[in-house]
C-alpha positions in Angstrom: 238.3 -67.2 15.9 237.0 -71.1 14.2 240.4 -72.4 11.9 239.6 -75.5 10.3 241.4 -78.6 11.9 244.0 -80.7 9.6 243.2 -83.5 8.9 243.9 -86.1 10.6 245.0 -89.8 9.3 244.9 -93.0 11.1 248.2 -93.6 12.2 249.4 -90.1 12.6 250.3 -88.5 15.9 249.0 -85.0 17.4 251.0 -82.6 18.2 250.6 -80.0 20.5 249.6 -77.3 17.9 246.7 -80.1 16.3 245.7 -80.6 20.0 245.9 -76.6 21.0 243.4 -75.8 17.5 240.9 -78.7 18.1 240.9 -77.2 21.5 240.4 -73.0 20.4 237.9 -74.4 18.7 236.0 -75.9 20.9 235.9 -73.3 22.9 235.2 -70.6 20.2 231.6 -73.0 19.5 230.9 -73.3 23.4 231.1 -69.7 23.0 228.4 -69.2 20.4 226.0 -70.9 22.0 226.9 -68.9 25.6 225.6 -66.3 24.0 221.7 -65.0 24.9 219.2 -65.2 22.9 218.8 -60.8 21.2 216.4 -59.3 22.7 213.9 -57.4 20.0 212.7 -54.5 20.3 209.4 -52.8 23.0 205.6 -53.1 22.4 203.1 -50.8 23.8 199.9 -51.9 24.5 197.5 -48.9 23.4 196.3 -46.4 26.1 192.8 -46.0 26.9 191.0 -49.1 27.7 191.3 -52.8 27.8 193.9 -54.3 25.5 194.2 -58.1 24.4 197.7 -58.8 25.1 197.8 -62.7 23.6 197.4 -61.0 20.6 201.4 -59.9 20.2 203.8 -63.2 20.7 207.4 -63.7 19.8 209.3 -66.1 18.6 212.3 -67.2 20.6 214.9 -70.4 19.9 214.9 -72.0 23.3 219.1 -72.8 24.3 218.5 -71.4 27.4 217.7 -72.1 31.0 216.4 -68.5 31.8 213.6 -67.1 30.1 214.4 -62.5 31.2 210.8 -60.2 31.2 210.1 -57.0 31.9 207.1 -55.6 31.5 205.3 -52.1 33.0 202.1 -50.7 32.9 202.1 -47.1 33.8 198.6 -45.4 33.8 196.1 -47.8 34.9 196.1 -50.3 37.6 196.3 -53.8 37.7 193.3 -55.3 38.5 193.7 -59.2 36.7 196.4 -61.1 37.3 198.8 -61.3 34.2 200.7 -64.5 32.4 203.4 -65.5 30.7 202.8 -68.0 28.0 205.4 -70.3 26.1 204.3 -72.8 23.4 207.1 -75.0 22.1 204.0 -76.4 19.2 201.1 -78.2 22.1 199.9 -75.8 23.5 200.2 -72.6 25.6 201.7 -73.4 29.5 201.5 -70.9 32.1 205.3 -69.8 32.8 204.7 -66.8 35.1 201.7 -65.6 36.8 201.5 -62.2 38.3 198.5 -61.3 41.1 196.8 -58.2 40.5 195.2 -55.7 42.6 198.2 -53.4 42.4 198.4 -49.5 42.0 200.2 -48.2 38.9 202.8 -47.2 37.8 204.3 -51.0 38.3 207.4 -53.0 37.0 206.8 -56.4 36.6 210.3 -58.2 35.8 212.6 -60.8 36.6 213.5 -64.7 35.4 212.0 -68.0 34.4 213.9 -71.2 35.2 212.8 -72.9 32.3 214.1 -76.4 33.2 210.8 -77.8 35.0 208.7 -77.0 31.9 211.2 -79.6 29.8 210.9 -77.7 26.6 213.4 -79.6 23.9 216.3 -77.6 23.4 216.8 -75.5 19.9 213.0 -76.0 19.9 210.7 -72.1 18.4 208.8 -71.3 21.4 206.0 -68.8 21.2 206.8 -66.6 24.4 203.7 -63.6 25.1 200.9 -62.4 28.0 198.2 -63.1 28.5 195.5 -61.2 30.5 194.0 -57.5 30.0 196.3 -54.4 30.4 194.2 -51.1 31.2 196.1 -48.2 29.8 199.5 -48.0 28.9 201.4 -51.2 29.3 204.7 -52.0 28.1 206.7 -55.2 26.8 210.1 -53.5 27.0 211.4 -58.0 26.2 212.0 -61.6 26.6 215.2 -63.5 26.0 217.2 -66.5 27.1 220.1 -66.4 29.3 222.3 -69.2 31.2 222.7 -66.9 34.0 220.3 -65.7 36.4 221.5 -61.9 36.1 222.0 -59.7 33.1 
């Protein structure tokens, strides 16, 4: 819990109690920044025919190194490539490619290291799947975390 630090005046000597309050405040604030971005509800792309997945985008505040994702295709084979795009205002960048030619059901899940892309910290980032979902496809989540494991 955050406690307002004491007023520091030139010439006053800090006591251990004051330093403990500062240390606790720093630990508390750091713990807030280590939280993962809260995941959103899952989105199901329609059944029957090709679905353009670029129309459904999620906004995340870029705070952490790893972007976790989980996507399933339940009813049709994948003939095309799937992409994950990220856009922080300079145009979309492909940050992940999944090669097609696989049979359903298929789960595509993992994480992406965002450091090589040089996204500014705390920038709003639009994240979305690209490609065509044929059949029942579900985006379960996108979220950022400081860790590779969930």
